[in-house]
KEBATOR-183427 format. One record per residue (C-alpha): x, y, z. Coordinates in steps of 0.2 Angstrom, whole numbers, plus 2048, in hexadecimal, padded with zeros to 3 digits. Example, Ala and Ser with C-alpha at 12.3 -4.5 7.8 and 13.67 -1.06 7.14 Angstrom:
residues 2
     X     Y     Z
   83E   7EA   827
   844   7FB   824
//
This chain:
residues 281
     X     Y     Z
   11A   79A   5D3
   125   78D   5DC
   11D   784   5EB
   128   77E   5F9
   124   777   609
   12A   779   61B
   126   76D   62A
   12D   76B   63C
   135   75B   639
   138   751   64B
   13D   741   651
   12A   73D   650
   125   742   63D
   129   73C   62C
   13C   73B   629
   146   748   61E
   14B   73B   611
   138   734   60E
   132   746   60D
   13F   74C   601
   13D   73E   5F6
   12A   740   5F7
   12C   753   5F3
   136   751   5E4
   12B   744   5DC
   11D   74F   5DE
   125   75F   5D6
   126   769   5E6
   134   776   5E5
   13C   776   5F5
   13D   771   608
   140   77D   616
   143   778   628
   143   782   638
   14F   782   647
   14E   781   65A
   15C   77A   663
   152   778   673
   142   77F   67C
   145   784   68E
   137   77D   69A
   138   78D   6A4
   132   799   697
   129   7AA   698
   12B   7AE   686
   11A   7AD   67E
   117   7A2   66F
   115   7AF   661
   105   7A6   65A
   0FD   7A6   66B
   0F8   797   676
   103   789   67B
   114   786   672
   111   776   666
   11C   767   66D
   125   767   65B
   12F   776   660
   138   76C   66D
   13B   75C   662
   142   765   652
   14F   75D   648
   15F   766   644
   15B   76D   634
   16D   76C   62B
   16E   759   630
   15C   757   628
   15F   761   619
   16F   758   616
   165   748   616
   158   74F   60B
   166   756   5FF
   16D   744   5FD
   15D   73C   5F7
   156   74A   5EC
   15F   750   5DD
   155   761   5DA
   14C   765   5E9
   150   776   5F1
   155   777   603
   154   784   60F
   152   78A   621
   143   793   628
   14B   799   632
   15E   797   638
   15F   7A0   649
   170   7A7   644
   173   7B0   656
   173   79E   65E
   182   797   652
   194   79A   652
   195   7A3   642
   1A6   79B   63C
   19E   789   63F
   18D   78F   637
   196   795   628
   19E   785   625
   18E   77B   628
   185   786   61C
   193   786   60E
   194   773   610
   181   770   60D
   181   77C   5FE
   190   773   5F7
   18B   762   5F9
   178   767   5F3
   17F   76F   5E2
   179   781   5E8
   168   77C   5ED
   169   784   5FF
   15F   794   604
   164   79C   615
   154   7A1   61D
   159   7AA   62D
   151   7B3   63B
   154   7BB   64C
   149   7B0   657
   13A   7B2   663
   13F   7A6   672
   149   7B1   67E
   14E   7A2   68A
   154   798   67B
   15F   7A6   675
   165   7AA   686
   16C   798   688
   176   79B   679
   17D   7AB   681
   173   7B7   676
   16E   7C8   67D
   15D   7CB   677
   15E   7DD   675
   16D   7DC   668
   168   7CC   660
   164   7D5   64F
   174   7DE   64F
   17D   7CD   654
   175   7C4   645
   17A   7D3   639
   18C   7D1   640
   18C   7BE   63E
   187   7BF   62C
   194   7CB   627
   1A1   7BF   630
   19B   7B1   625
   19B   7BA   616
   1AD   7BD   619
   1B0   7AB   61A
   1A6   7A7   60A
   1AF   7B4   600
   1BA   7AE   5F2
   1CB   7B4   5FA
   1D0   7B3   60C
   1C6   7C2   614
   1C6   7C7   626
   1B9   7CF   630
   1B9   7DA   641
   1A8   7DD   648
   19F   7E1   657
   19C   7D0   65C
   1A8   7C5   654
   1B8   7C5   648
   1C0   7B9   63C
   1D1   7B9   636
   1D4   7B8   623
   1D2   7A6   620
   1D2   797   614
   1BF   791   616
   1B9   784   609
   1AD   77F   601
   1A5   790   5FC
   193   792   5F9
   18E   78E   5E7
   185   79F   5E2
   190   7AC   5DE
   190   7BD   5E7
   182   7C9   5E1
   182   7DB   5E7
   186   7DC   5FA
   181   7C9   5FD
   18E   7BC   5FD
   189   7AA   601
   17A   7A0   5FD
   168   7A6   5F9
   164   7AF   609
   153   7B4   610
   14F   7BD   620
   13F   7B9   62A
   136   7C5   636
   129   7D1   637
   128   7E0   62C
   131   7F0   632
   13F   7FC   62E
   14D   7F3   637
   148   7E3   62E
   147   7EA   61E
   159   7F2   621
   160   7E2   625
   158   7DA   615
   15E   7E8   60A
   16F   7E6   612
   175   7D3   611
   166   7C9   60A
   15E   7C4   5FA
   14C   7C8   601
   13F   7C4   60E
   136   7B6   615
   127   7BC   61D
   11F   7AF   628
   10D   7AB   624
   10E   7B8   616
   100   7C4   61D
   101   7D7   61A
   10B   7D6   60B
   102   7E3   601
   106   7F0   60D
   118   7EA   611
   11F   7E6   600
   11F   7F8   5FA
   128   7FE   609
   136   7EF   608
   138   7F4   5F6
   13B   805   5FA
   148   801   608
   151   7F5   5FB
   151   802   5ED
   159   80E   5FA
   166   803   5FE
   16B   802   5EB
   165   7F0   5E8
   15E   7EA   5D8
   14B   7EC   5D8
   14A   7DB   5CE
   154   7D2   5DA
   149   7D3   5E9
   141   7C2   5EE
   132   7C0   5F9
   12E   7AF   5FF
   11F   7AD   60B
   122   7A0   617
   118   793   621
   109   798   616
   0F8   78E   618
   0F2   790   605
   0E3   795   5FD
   0E1   798   5EA
   0DD   7AA   5EE
   0EC   7AD   5F9
   0F8   7A6   5EC
   0F1   7B1   5DE
   0F4   7BF   5E8
   105   7BB   5EB
   108   7B8   5D8
   101   7C9   5D6
   10F   7D0   5E2
   11C   7C9   5D8
   120   7BB   5E3
   127   7AB   5DB
   129   79F   5EA
   11D   79B   5F8
   121   78F   606
   112   785   60D
   110   77E   61E
   10F   76B   621
   10A   763   631
   117   75C   63D
   110   74B   63A
   114   739   635
   115   733   622
   103   730   620
   0FD   741   625
   10B   74B   61D
   108   742   60C
   0F6   745   60C
   0F9   758   60F
   105   757   600
   0F7   750   5F6
   0EC   75E   5FA
   0F9   76B   5F6
   0FD   762   5E5
   0F0   76D   5DD
   0FA   77D   5E0
   109   775   5D6
//
């Protein structure tokens, strides 16, 4: 099982370059970074985990800039987002960012994407909360058009693009309906989420990794119903606090990668946790 990590990198934590070097030297598989552009002070949306929102949410580095630094100093470390808030981006510009990072890193990028939880943050980007999932689906289709080998146009409910010359292209070749880098969708289990995964992604990135015994068969059924290759489905539990029993359970489910949570801390604290996680490598 590949062991990757995620962390809220901020202006107060370990730097992406130092972390990337340490991860690669220690044998970790990948680094995934979250995204929040800003956290409005006047917020009525509750923090999904309960209690007060941790301060790192409002200090998060831009994941693409930070991952670009990591890519430059680590030769084999996989790089990913967990998650990109696709609804909050211009899809033409985002397609260019993603393809550029994937190209410069030699195909090491994973697009972990999601729909968000912070209504006020999304509203400042002009996102209608009721239709955000359909907006993400539409923007993914537009980006797939730009990533296609030949100039391909797209006309959708929320946006369009003319057939265009758009380079670089993501390194990974199309597989089934998926065009672009490795793509994982985050979110809570449910028929709508599983339909999205089966339509335009390589798999699921369940936050915390709980409840998979019940959810995985449902996802596999939706995946098969969409005509996808059963062997191609990828399951990547995300932001996991590990125990030996938990990782054994994931392995029994056929999971090949898990993303462990690091604290949003300075160099010393982060490296101490990496030392603790080394027993899982």
